C-alpha positions in Angstrom: 0.0 -0.5 0.3 1.8 3.4 -1.3 2.1 6.0 0.6 0.4 9.2 -0.8 1.5 12.0 1.4 2.5 12.4 4.7 2.0 15.5 7.0 1.3 16.0 10.5 2.2 12.3 11.1 -0.8 11.1 9.3 -0.5 8.7 6.0 -2.0 8.9 2.9 -2.5 5.2 1.3 -3.7 4.1 -1.3 -3.8 0.1 -2.5 -2.6 -0.9 -6.1 -5.1 -3.9 -6.6 -8.1 -2.9 -8.8 -10.2 -1.6 -5.6 -14.0 -1.9 -5.2 -16.3 1.0 -5.0 -16.5 4.6 -4.3 -13.4 5.3 -5.1 -11.6 5.9 -1.3 -8.3 6.4 0.6 -6.9 5.2 4.0 -6.0 7.2 6.6 -3.7 6.0 9.4 -2.3 8.3 12.4 -0.5 6.6 15.6 -3.2 3.1 15.7 -5.8 4.7 14.1 -7.0 3.9 10.6 -10.0 5.2 8.5 -11.1 5.1 5.3 -12.4 7.9 3.0 -14.8 8.1 0.4 -13.0 10.7 -2.1 -15.8 11.5 -3.6 -17.9 12.7 -0.3 -14.9 12.8 2.6 -17.5 10.0 4.5 -15.5 7.3 6.4 -16.6 4.3 5.1 -14.4 2.8 7.6 -12.4 3.1 10.7 -12.0 5.9 12.9 -9.6 8.6 13.9 -9.4 11.2 16.6 -11.3 14.8 15.6 -8.0 17.0 15.1 -6.7 14.8 13.1 -10.0 13.7 10.9 -10.6 17.7 10.3 -6.6 18.0 8.7 -7.4 14.7 7.0 -10.5 16.2 4.9 -8.8 19.3 4.6 -6.5 18.0 3.2 -8.6 15.7 0.2 -10.9 18.6 -0.3 -7.9 20.8 -1.6 -6.2 17.2 -3.5 -9.4 15.6 -4.7 -9.1 15.8 -8.2 -5.5 14.4 -7.4 -6.7 11.5 -5.6 -9.3 11.0 -8.3 -6.2 10.8 -10.3 -4.3 8.3 -7.9 -8.0 6.1 -7.7 -7.3 5.2 -11.8 -3.9 4.8 -11.4 -4.7 1.8 -8.2 -7.2 0.3 -10.5 -5.1 0.0 -13.8 -2.5 -1.4 -11.3 -0.2 0.9 -11.3 1.9 3.4 -9.1 -0.3 6.6 -7.9 1.7 9.6 -7.8 2.7 11.5 -5.0 0.1 14.5 -4.0 1.2 17.1 -2.1 0.5 17.6 1.9 -0.9 19.6 4.4 0.7 22.7 4.9 
């Protein structure tokens, strides 16, 4: 599962294995993990602390088009491109 971004101790990953819909990414922070829908920015599964979740959602909102590009690359079993971290 490649890391496509990292900021403030949060890792953002996507699987390269022809993932199932809806388009999503994984955010990991310490022992917490959440699967997040790219289109709606809703948590599909898991949980993050509130502060980490706010940062992840802000970052994802800014980079939604790039996340969809990476999703499409992963669906084609190609490596996703890195995405600029939250500053």
